VMD Tcl script that draws the C-alpha trace (Angstrom):
set ca {
  {-16.26 22.46 -38.88}
  {-17.49 19.10 -39.10}
  {-21.14 18.58 -39.11}
  {-21.72 15.54 -36.94}
  {-25.23 14.00 -36.14}
  {-26.11 13.62 -32.55}
  {-23.44 11.10 -31.45}
  {-25.57 9.52 -28.68}
  {-28.03 8.85 -31.25}
  {-25.55 7.13 -33.39}
  {-24.21 4.96 -30.69}
  {-28.05 3.96 -29.91}
  {-28.60 3.23 -33.58}
  {-25.75 0.98 -33.67}
  {-26.59 -1.00 -30.85}
  {-30.26 -1.40 -32.08}
  {-29.01 -2.40 -35.69}
  {-26.62 -4.77 -34.18}
  {-29.39 -6.59 -32.12}
  {-32.08 -5.69 -34.68}
  {-33.84 -5.01 -31.53}
  {-34.73 -1.98 -29.65}
  {-35.43 -4.14 -26.50}
  {-31.93 -5.71 -26.67}
  {-30.38 -2.47 -27.38}
  {-32.17 -0.89 -24.28}
  {-30.85 -3.80 -22.13}
  {-27.12 -3.06 -23.45}
  {-27.32 0.45 -23.11}
  {-29.28 0.46 -19.74}
  {-31.98 2.61 -20.91}
  {-35.71 2.03 -21.62}
  {-37.32 0.93 -25.02}
  {-38.86 4.31 -25.39}
  {-35.34 5.96 -25.19}
  {-33.93 3.72 -27.91}
  {-36.84 4.44 -30.09}
  {-36.57 8.22 -29.61}
  {-33.12 8.36 -30.18}
  {-33.38 6.41 -33.47}
  {-36.20 8.64 -34.49}
  {-34.04 11.73 -33.81}
  {-31.17 10.29 -36.15}
  {-33.73 9.51 -38.95}
  {-35.13 12.94 -38.63}
  {-31.45 14.55 -38.85}
  {-30.90 12.46 -42.09}
  {-34.44 12.80 -43.34}
  {-34.14 9.24 -44.06}
  {-35.60 6.08 -42.57}
  {-33.09 3.63 -41.05}
  {-35.64 0.94 -39.90}
  {-38.62 -0.69 -41.30}
  {-41.20 -1.04 -38.36}
  {-43.81 -3.73 -38.49}
  {-45.83 -4.77 -35.34}
  {-43.98 -7.95 -34.95}
  {-40.85 -7.30 -36.89}
  {-37.91 -4.81 -36.96}
  {-35.58 -4.56 -40.00}
  {-33.11 -2.20 -41.44}
  {-33.79 -0.17 -44.59}
  {-31.18 -0.40 -47.38}
  {-29.89 3.17 -46.15}
  {-29.97 1.74 -42.50}
  {-27.75 -1.22 -43.67}
  {-25.17 1.28 -45.46}
  {-24.98 3.47 -42.36}
  {-24.71 0.54 -39.83}
  {-21.68 -0.79 -41.86}
  {-19.93 2.64 -41.76}
  {-20.82 3.32 -38.29}
  {-19.67 -0.10 -36.86}
  {-16.31 0.58 -38.46}
  {-15.83 4.04 -36.94}
  {-17.00 3.19 -33.47}
  {-14.64 -0.02 -33.53}
  {-11.79 2.24 -34.57}
  {-12.72 4.81 -32.01}
  {-12.74 2.29 -29.16}
  {-9.26 0.92 -30.28}
  {-7.81 4.16 -30.26}
  {-9.12 5.17 -26.99}
  {-7.90 1.86 -25.44}
  {-4.51 2.77 -26.90}
  {-4.54 5.87 -25.46}
  {-5.66 4.62 -22.06}
  {-2.78 2.40 -22.16}
  {-0.07 5.11 -22.90}
  {-1.56 7.19 -20.10}
  {1.07 8.07 -17.25}
  {0.07 6.30 -14.24}
  {0.02 7.82 -10.94}
  {3.39 7.63 -9.15}
  {3.67 7.50 -5.41}
  {7.06 7.94 -3.95}
  {7.59 6.29 -0.50}
  {10.58 6.83 1.56}
  {11.32 4.55 4.67}
  {14.16 3.34 6.81}
  {16.10 0.46 5.11}
  {15.40 -2.31 7.80}
  {11.58 -1.37 7.97}
  {11.44 -1.52 4.31}
  {13.36 -4.69 3.94}
  {11.68 -6.60 6.87}
  {8.14 -5.26 6.95}
  {7.09 -2.99 4.10}
  {8.23 -5.24 1.07}
  {6.56 -8.22 2.39}
  {3.16 -6.43 2.33}
  {3.22 -3.73 -0.41}
  {1.75 -6.35 -2.96}
  {-1.57 -6.13 -1.01}
  {-1.55 -2.31 -1.95}
  {-0.41 -2.89 -5.49}
  {-3.35 -5.30 -5.85}
  {-5.76 -2.67 -4.71}
  {-4.41 0.25 -6.86}
  {-2.65 -1.52 -9.71}
  {-2.89 2.01 -11.59}
  {-0.40 3.48 -8.90}
  {3.37 3.15 -9.63}
  {5.11 2.65 -6.46}
  {8.79 3.82 -6.05}
  {10.23 2.88 -2.78}
  {13.69 4.58 -1.45}
  {15.22 4.34 1.86}
  {16.75 6.61 4.23}
  {17.93 6.76 8.02}
  {17.68 10.58 8.49}
  {14.98 12.89 9.79}
  {12.73 14.20 7.26}
  {13.63 17.77 5.88}
  {10.62 19.95 5.58}
  {11.90 21.44 2.30}
  {12.69 17.71 0.80}
  {10.41 17.24 -2.07}
  {12.04 13.88 -3.21}
  {9.10 11.74 -1.67}
  {5.38 11.92 -1.41}
  {5.27 9.89 1.77}
  {7.85 9.52 4.25}
  {7.60 6.72 7.00}
  {9.55 7.67 10.37}
  {9.68 6.50 13.93}
  {8.91 9.51 16.31}
  {9.45 12.20 13.65}
  {8.72 15.81 15.08}
  {5.75 17.70 13.38}
  {6.65 19.99 10.82}
  {4.92 23.14 9.39}
  {3.10 22.52 6.25}
  {3.32 18.63 6.63}
  {0.78 16.31 8.07}
  {1.71 13.19 10.29}
  {-0.54 10.19 10.59}
  {0.41 7.36 13.08}
  {-0.14 3.83 11.80}
  {1.69 1.50 14.36}
  {3.29 1.37 17.75}
  {6.36 -0.59 18.09}
  {7.60 -2.39 21.33}
  {11.34 -2.47 21.61}
  {13.18 -4.97 23.76}
  {16.03 -7.33 24.24}
  {16.15 -10.24 21.60}
  {18.45 -12.94 21.15}
  {18.70 -16.63 19.67}
  {17.02 -19.16 21.60}
  {20.44 -21.07 21.94}
  {21.72 -18.49 24.22}
  {18.78 -18.83 26.59}
  {18.90 -22.65 26.53}
  {22.55 -22.43 27.73}
  {21.41 -20.58 30.77}
  {23.52 -17.68 30.01}
  {20.54 -15.17 30.41}
  {18.35 -15.08 33.44}
  {18.61 -11.60 34.68}
  {20.02 -8.11 33.33}
  {23.33 -8.81 35.32}
  {23.91 -11.82 32.94}
  {24.36 -9.51 29.82}
  {27.98 -9.47 31.03}
  {28.30 -13.02 29.63}
  {27.29 -12.14 26.19}
  {28.01 -9.50 23.31}
  {25.69 -6.45 23.28}
  {24.71 -5.90 19.59}
  {24.37 -2.25 18.66}
  {23.52 -0.12 15.60}
  {23.73 3.41 14.72}
  {20.30 4.16 14.51}
  {18.84 2.48 17.43}
  {16.18 4.60 19.19}
  {16.75 2.91 22.48}
  {20.44 1.87 23.67}
  {21.63 -0.59 26.37}
  {22.36 1.91 28.80}
  {18.77 3.18 28.64}
  {17.34 -0.28 28.83}
  {19.50 -1.18 31.83}
  {18.53 1.88 33.91}
  {14.86 1.19 33.11}
  {15.39 -2.36 34.24}
  {16.88 -1.38 37.32}
  {20.50 -2.21 36.56}
  {23.53 -0.17 35.17}
  {26.26 -0.48 32.41}
  {29.35 -2.14 33.43}
  {32.74 -0.96 32.04}
  {33.87 -4.09 30.61}
  {30.88 -4.93 28.53}
  {31.44 -6.87 25.14}
  {29.91 -5.13 22.28}
  {29.65 -5.36 18.38}
  {28.67 -2.12 16.70}
  {27.05 -2.03 13.13}
  {26.06 0.78 10.82}
  {22.51 -0.60 10.00}
  {19.79 -2.56 12.14}
  {19.64 -5.20 9.41}
  {23.27 -6.35 10.00}
  {22.70 -6.46 13.77}
  {19.56 -8.53 13.16}
  {21.57 -10.90 11.28}
  {24.12 -10.97 13.91}
  {21.34 -11.97 16.34}
  {20.08 -14.78 14.16}
  {23.76 -16.05 13.89}
  {23.84 -16.32 17.65}
  {26.63 -13.55 17.89}
  {24.88 -11.85 20.76}
  {21.74 -9.84 21.87}
  {20.33 -6.69 20.68}
  {17.49 -4.13 20.98}
  {14.97 -4.50 18.28}
  {11.36 -3.55 17.48}
  {9.48 -6.74 18.23}
  {7.28 -6.55 14.96}
  {10.29 -6.82 12.72}
  {11.19 -10.18 14.15}
  {7.71 -11.39 15.18}
  {7.97 -14.31 12.75}
  {11.13 -15.40 14.24}
  {9.66 -15.05 17.85}
  {6.46 -17.07 16.77}
  {8.62 -19.91 15.41}
  {10.78 -19.80 18.54}
  {14.09 -19.22 16.42}
  {14.38 -16.05 18.56}
  {13.42 -14.80 21.98}
  {12.91 -12.02 24.44}
  {14.68 -13.49 27.40}
  {13.76 -10.68 29.99}
  {9.96 -10.43 28.89}
  {8.50 -7.03 29.07}
  {11.22 -5.71 31.49}
  {12.39 -2.27 30.26}
  {10.07 -2.47 27.39}
  {10.04 0.69 25.28}
  {7.15 1.92 23.09}
  {7.83 4.18 19.95}
  {5.38 5.31 17.43}
  {5.69 5.10 13.53}
  {4.02 7.77 11.30}
  {3.65 8.48 7.73}
  {4.25 12.12 6.91}
  {3.15 14.01 3.66}
  {2.85 17.64 2.67}
  {-0.40 19.66 2.77}
  {0.32 20.79 -0.90}
  {1.24 17.33 -2.08}
  {0.05 16.32 -5.52}
  {-2.45 13.31 -5.64}
  {-3.68 13.76 -2.04}
  {-6.52 11.08 -2.74}
  {-3.62 8.37 -3.46}
  {-1.70 9.39 -0.44}
  {-4.61 9.18 1.84}
  {-5.52 6.00 0.41}
  {-1.97 4.58 0.87}
  {-1.85 5.74 4.49}
  {-5.31 4.24 5.07}
  {-3.69 0.92 3.98}
  {-0.76 1.50 6.10}
  {-3.08 1.88 9.08}
  {-5.01 -1.19 8.42}
  {-1.52 -3.15 7.98}
  {-0.10 -1.65 11.23}
  {-3.22 -2.67 13.28}
  {-2.88 -6.18 11.72}
  {0.86 -6.32 12.88}
  {0.42 -4.95 16.33}
  {-2.70 -7.52 16.73}
  {0.09 -10.40 15.98}
  {2.52 -8.93 18.27}
  {0.37 -8.60 21.04}
  {-1.27 -12.10 20.58}
  {2.52 -13.45 20.69}
  {2.98 -11.29 23.88}
  {-0.29 -12.76 25.55}
  {0.84 -16.08 24.78}
  {4.11 -15.55 26.60}
  {2.08 -14.37 29.73}
  {3.12 -10.69 29.26}
  {1.02 -8.31 31.34}
  {1.01 -4.62 30.18}
}
mol new
graphics top color blue
foreach p $ca { graphics top sphere $p radius 0.5 }
foreach p [lrange $ca 0 end-1] q [lrange $ca 1 end] { graphics top cylinder $p $q radius 0.2 }
display resetview
């Protein structure tokens, strides 16, 4: 068994010897001058040897003190380097986040750097999925979904409300093709497999009905339908927060205003027994802040368009 001196006293001695000053050592260690003096005295008592020569206006190392200082400095330097190497090799916290593909591409990726700056020690792993969260699925720590039903053993935190409305390129509006819902017969309706709000539902809420000869173009992913909208192929029903930059820049527009507008909640889901609950809660808190900011930008745009809710 190693017979070691009091290690705090050794650390205090090294600082005092390096500065050749109890006062400067006390400032470095954030303790009092008296505390440094007591730790040095404790070490001298343990050795039975004086390490410092004390005079009213001068402090100096004895020969034994100089020898011990050289050895201790080398040992503490090696300990510091070994500790830093070990810290660098430590496994970082991993946070696995699963979200819908278009949400990830159009919203999450553009904002995730803010969380990484806040928590550089957390390794984020993003995956995408379209289906509902399975309560027995252990492949992700946080799942982001729209209107996901509550599940036993899982927590759900609402972080943003989306507004869904018809969106098209401004060129379609400038041609005068769209002034009332009845004009939808003149353009192609863009749809996608995962849309939470279809055209039949929108037309009913807007006081109209679906015609039998409606031209439609159907896509598997929302992202492709959005691209088709930007390429002037037709009009689609989309969450406004995903296209807010295009709306603000007037590349895209909402031709019927808030008519038939549908709201849907976005939530972050995680298990009650998840590892690193503190990291998960911090991520969800960041999501809530980012969600509120996006909601505010969307509402500012809507108000500038004269919308009334």
